N, C-alpha and C positions, 0 to 999 in steps of 0.2 A: 504493499500500499504506499502511496506516495505521501511525502510530508504534507503537501497541501491538503489532501483528503483528510489527514489526521488532524490538521489544525482546524479544517471546517467542521469535522465531527465534534471536536472539543467545543468550538464556538457554539454550534448548534445545541449541544447538550447544556451549556451554561445559560443560553438565551432561553431555550424551551423551559428549563427549570424555573428561571426568573418569571416568565410569563405565566406558568402554571400557579406559582405562588402569588403572584400580585394581581394579575389581569383576569384570569378565568375564575368566574364566580358560579360554579356549578355545585349545588349541594350534594350531588351524587358522587363527586370525586372525594374519596377518602384521603388518608394519609399516603400520598404517593411521592416517590423520588425518581427522578431521571437518572438512571444508572450509567447509560451509555447511548450513543447514537452511532449508527453505521451507515454511511452514505455510499451509494454506488460511485464508481469512478466518473460517471458522467453527470453526477449530482441530479439525476431525475427522480430517484427515490432514496429514502432513508428510513431505516428501522430505528424506532425510539424505544429502547428498553426501559421499562417501568417497574420499579419495585413497590409493592403495595403491602402495607401491614394490615392484618385483619384476616378474618376467615374467608372461605371460598366465596360465599355471596358477596361480601364487601369487595373482594378483588374483581369479581365479574362486573359488579356495577361500576366500579372505578374505571376499568378498562373500557367499558361501553361509553361511559361519559366522556373519557379522554378521546375515544375515536371520534365522537361527535364534536369535540372542541378543536380537533386538529385543523379544519379549514381556517378557523379564526386565528390559531397559532401561526399557521403558515403565512396568512396575510400579515400579521404583525411582524413576522420575521422579515418579510419583504420591506416593510417600512424601516425597520431597525438596522438591517444588515446591508452592506454594500457589496453583494456578490451578485454575479450575473444570473444565476438560477437558484431558487429556493426549491429544494426537493419536495416531492409528495411525501407526507409523513405517515408511517405505518406504526401503530402502537403494538408492541410485544410485551407480554408479562415476563419479568425477570424473576424466576423462582430460585435463584442461586441460594438465598438464605434458607429455603425450605430444605434443599439438598444438603446444605451445610449442616443444618440441625439434625438431619437424619444421620449423617456420618458421625457427628459428635455423639449422638445417643448410642449408636452402634459401638463406637470406641469405649464409651463409659460402661456399657454393658459387658464388653469383652474384658475390660480392666478388672471388673468384678467377678470374672469367670462365668458370667451368665449368658444364655442365649439372647441374641439381639431381640428387643421387643419393638413392636410397631408404635409409630407416633400417635398420640392422641388425635382425633379428627379436629381439624381446624387449627391446629397449632402451627405457627409459622415462624417464630423466633425462639431461640434458646434462651433459658434463664441462666444467667452467669452464676457459677457456683465456685467458691474458692477451692482450690485443689490442695489437699494436704500431702506433705511430703511422705514418700513411701521408700521402703528398702529397695535398693538397686537404682535409685535416681542418681543421676549425674551430680556431682557437687556443684554449688553455685559459685560462679566465677566473680572475683572481686573486681570492681570497676577499674582498678589500676592495671590489672593483668589482662583485661579483655583485649581480644585481638580486633583491629579494625578491619572492616570489610575490604576485600580486594578491590582495587580500581579496575574499571573496564579497560579492556585492551583497545588500542587504537584500531580503527577500521572495523569495529563491531557493527552490528546492524542498528543498534540504538544509541551508540556513543556519539560524542561530538567528533567533528573532524571527518570521520569515515562516511557517515550518513548512508551506510549500506552499499556503498559502491566499492567495486573490487579494483584494486590497483594492479597495474601491469607487472608481471613477473612473480605474482603471489598466487598461491594456490587457496581455494576455499577449503574450509576445514569441515 
């Protein structure tokens, strides 16, 4: 994906989030967050990933209300942004937190030596619980002895300077 499309995706994510928070006044829209935007390279279409907190009925109602609001949002983006084409916006439910909750529950059950249980119906976010130290845990590292993360290599896909292009005489890894 080009850097331009990535910048447009991020700009759209920020602007759509701001519009939903301040301009869209639909009571059917629950607690929704724009988590990502993925535009096609020609900017004709963009998927708007939305995370909704609540049960299945609230999520369905929020997604339906957001789909109805997208023509207004697209019009407002055309007024606010100075790009040649504003993509058609398609709302997609982002259920990453539900899958993460399921994985956390499975891991907790396995740590206790139990068979993994099913999630209660309608639960969408984990409840944070402090973890107690157990035998076999790695010792905590003192802040003075902590090792700094390794710097990115020059020429990597996401690092500065290289911007994903290959230099003559170098092999791809």
